[in-house]
N, C-alpha and C positions, 0 to 999 in steps of 0.2 A: 521249747524252743530253743535258738541259737545265741551262746553265750554274747557274741558280737551285740546281737540285737538289743542286746541289756543297757548296751551304752548312751550316751545322751548325745553323742556326736561320732559320723564315721568320714576321714577323708579316704579318696578315692586316691593314687596318684598312679603314675607309672612312664615309663618312654611313650614319646606320642604315635598316636597309631597303632595302639596297643588293645585297644575297646574301652579304654576308662568309662565313658559316656554309658555305653552300651550296659560294661557289669554294675555302674552306678546305680542304675534304673533297672537291672534285673535285685541288684540287694533292697531297693526301695518296694518293690511288687512281694519279697518275699517279709520283709518283716512286718509291713500290711498285712497281708495272710495271719501273720501269727499276731496282731492283733494288736500292733503297735500303728499312732498315728503316728504317720511319718511324712517327712518331706525330701525330697530329693534336690539339691540345690547346683547349679551351675553356675562359674566364674566365665563372665565374661559375656552374657546374654546372649549365648550363642541362639537360645531357643529349642535344640534338638531334642529333651526331652518330651515337652510338650508336643511335638511335628511325633514323635514316636508312638502316643499315645491320639494322634489326632485331634490333639485339643490346639484352638488359640493360644498362643503366650500372651503372657500379662502385663509385658514389660518386669519396671518395679514393683510386682505384687504377687502373693502367693495365690496359685492358682489350681482348681481342684483338680486331679484327674480321675479318681476314681475315689470310692469309700475308703477313708483311713489313709490316701496316695495324696499329697499335692508334689507341686514345684514352684520352685522360684529358681530366677536368675538374676545375678547378681553384677552390674557392674560398677568399679569405682567411681564414676561420677555421681548417679544417683547415691552411692554408698557415702560418700564425703559431703552431700549438700543433705543427707539424713541425719549424718552426727555434727553437722554444724548448725544444724535445727534443736537437735535435742543438746546439745550445749550451751549455745545461745541462748536458749528456751525462745527465739522469734521467729517465725518465718520470714516475715520480710527483712531483719538484720542478717540470717543465713544468705536470704538472697542476692542484698546486697555485698556480703563478705566474698561471698562463695562467686557472685560472677564479675570479681575485682580480677583486674590484671596484678593486682599485686597477689593477691591467693593464688589466681593459676602460678606465677611464679613459682612462689614458693611450693607450692604442690610438686611441681614440676624439678625442682632440686633438691626436694628432700626427698634420699633414696628410702624407698621403705614403704611412702606414706599410702601410696594407693594398696599394696601387701596389707598394712595397719587396716584402715578403713575397711577392707574388704571382708578381712576374718574376724574384724570388728562385726561386718554386719552377719556372718556367720553363727558368732557368739551369740550375738543377740536371736538368732533364730531359735538355737538350742535352748535358750534359758527358760527355767519353769514361770518363772514373772516374766514376761514379754514387755519392753519401755514401747513398741508398737502401739498405739491407741488401739482399743478392741480387740484387739491379736490373739486368738487363741495358743496355748502352748502345745509344742512335738512333745511324744515319746521320745522323736529318733530322727538325727539331721544327717541323712545321706550327701558328700562333698561329690562332688565331681572336680576333684581340685586341679590346679597347672598340673602339668608336665615333670619331671619331677624335678629338676632345678628349680623350676619358678615354683614350684610347691615346697623347697625348700626355702624360700626366700618366704613364703606366705606362712610359714609357722616361725619362722624365725622372727618377725617383724613386732609381735607384742615384746619379747625381751630388749630387742632394741632401741626400742624406744622408751618401754619403762627403765633401762638403765640411762639414757639420754635425760629423760625428764623425770628428773630426781623429787619431784616435788609436783603437787599440782594436780589436775584432774586428768591430763594425757598417762602422768604416772599408774596412779591407780587403776583407771582402768585399764592400759596395756599391761598394766599387772595381774587384774584379773583372769584376763583373755589368756595369759600365758598361760598360766596357775590353770586353766580350766585345760588346755588343751596339753599340756603334759602331766592330764590326770589320768593316770588307764582305768580310774572307774567309771570316767566320764569320756573319753575322748581314746578312739581307734584309729592307727594309718595302717591302709589297706595298700597294696603296690599288686597292681595288675602286668601281668608278662605275658610275653610270648615264646616261643618253644623256641627261640633264633639266638645266636651270637649275641647279637648286640642288647637287645631289649635283659637277657638272662645277664649280662655283665653291668647292665644300669643296674637292673635290682639289686644285687648283690653291693656295690656301691651306697646305693638309698640306703640300705640298709645299715652300712657301715656309718654314714655321715648322719641319719638319723640318732644314731646312738653316741658320737662323737660331739656333734655342735647342739641337740636339743636333747640328751638323754631319753630318749625317746626309743622304745621298740616297736618294730614292725607287729601288727596283730595278724593279719596273713599275707601268705602271697598265692593270687590266684594265675594259674597259667590259663590263657585266652588261647581258644580256635585251636584246640588238641583236637589231632586227626584220630579216627580210630583203626587199630591195626586189624582188617580183618581178614590181612590177607599171612597166612601162617610159615612159616620156615620150609617146609615139607611142600605145601603151595608155593611159594618161591621157588625151589627147584625141581620140581615137574613143569613147571611152566619156561625156566630155563633151559630143560630138558628136550622141549620140545624142536629148538633148535633152529627156529622161524618156519615151524612147517604150519599149514592151517592157511583158511581166510585170509586175504588182507582184514578186512576186518575183525576178524579176532584175532590176526597177530596185535591189531591198532588197541584191542580191547586187553590184551594181554600184557601189553608193555606199558599199558596204564595202570595196569593194578602191581607193576613191579614198582612203577615212580612213585605209586602211591605208597606203598611198601618201603621204600626207600626213604620216602617225607615223613612217613610217623616213626619209622627207626631216628632219623635225625634229629626228630622233635624228643623222641624219649632218650636222646645221649644228652642235651642239653636240660633236661628235666630233673634225670640224675646229676649232672653237674652245680644245677641250685640244688637241689636237697642236699648238696654235699658241703653246699658254704654259707646257705643261708641258717640263722638260728628258727628264723620263723615261720609254724605249721605252712607247709604249701595246698592248694586241692587245684585240679585240675577240673576245666569246665570246655564241653563241645564246641568244634567247628560248627556254626550255622549252615556254612555250604550256599550264604546267596550273600549280597551286597546287600539288601535292601533287609533290615530289623525293623521287623515293627512288632507290635503289642504279641503273636504268638510267638514270633523269637523269644522275644524278652519274657515269657513265662518258659520258655524252655529251657534259658536258664535260670529261670528265680529256682525252679523245682532242683534243676541240679546244686543250686546252691543250697537250700533247703536237706537236701543231702548229703551233703560233705563239708557246714559247717558245723 
């Protein structure tokens, strides 16, 4: 079993559009197959995980996708309501406070409060002793976290509030969450990138920011959608030597082959750049060659992760 599946919490982040959700779902599948009772958690209640499995979303509720694998969507509004219910010990009082204009004003005016209650719910999901009534614990929670900058804000929020609230329940809870997400035995941060200049640059910066601001190291960098290099150098030279000879269809096919080789070489150049600059282990994942990622494509990625992690 991959060492990463021995953690309790894995946060998957990276530049927007690199395939974080797909990779998080594939990690969940691989962990479940390794015998871990696993939850894949989305932030902002987008419901894409359930959709990929053809399962109706459950709102702010844990949904079984298949044996050993569950999904959950966090949105700040429901997380704040749940947090109030827990702190005030009264659903009625929590509803009154949460629905008041005063609380809405405070929530909007307090920087990082949304991130705090969101990471607080993620933390609760990853605990062996759940505070949610009748909820069973998970061996592993995989989080499809926000993109890089917002992901850093999510991880920073507990320490910020721990330091602001020097005493009391917010200080204690924020301190517990902060200690958990910073404990390398419990939590891992995984970056997803594409083999392109901007995602590579952002991944390198993410690793530096994690160390400087949070004292955290990246567990892995997963380079997604890497093209196969099927056209060798001699093949490319032979195609070029044809100098445009052949039928129109043949010329188009050969030109496409050369374009694919050029793209694959460019990707490998960016992967080499990433390997030189990053400290974290780097693994590549195949290009799925389809815009519609379903259960079969997720299974292919999960098997790649099982081989490479």
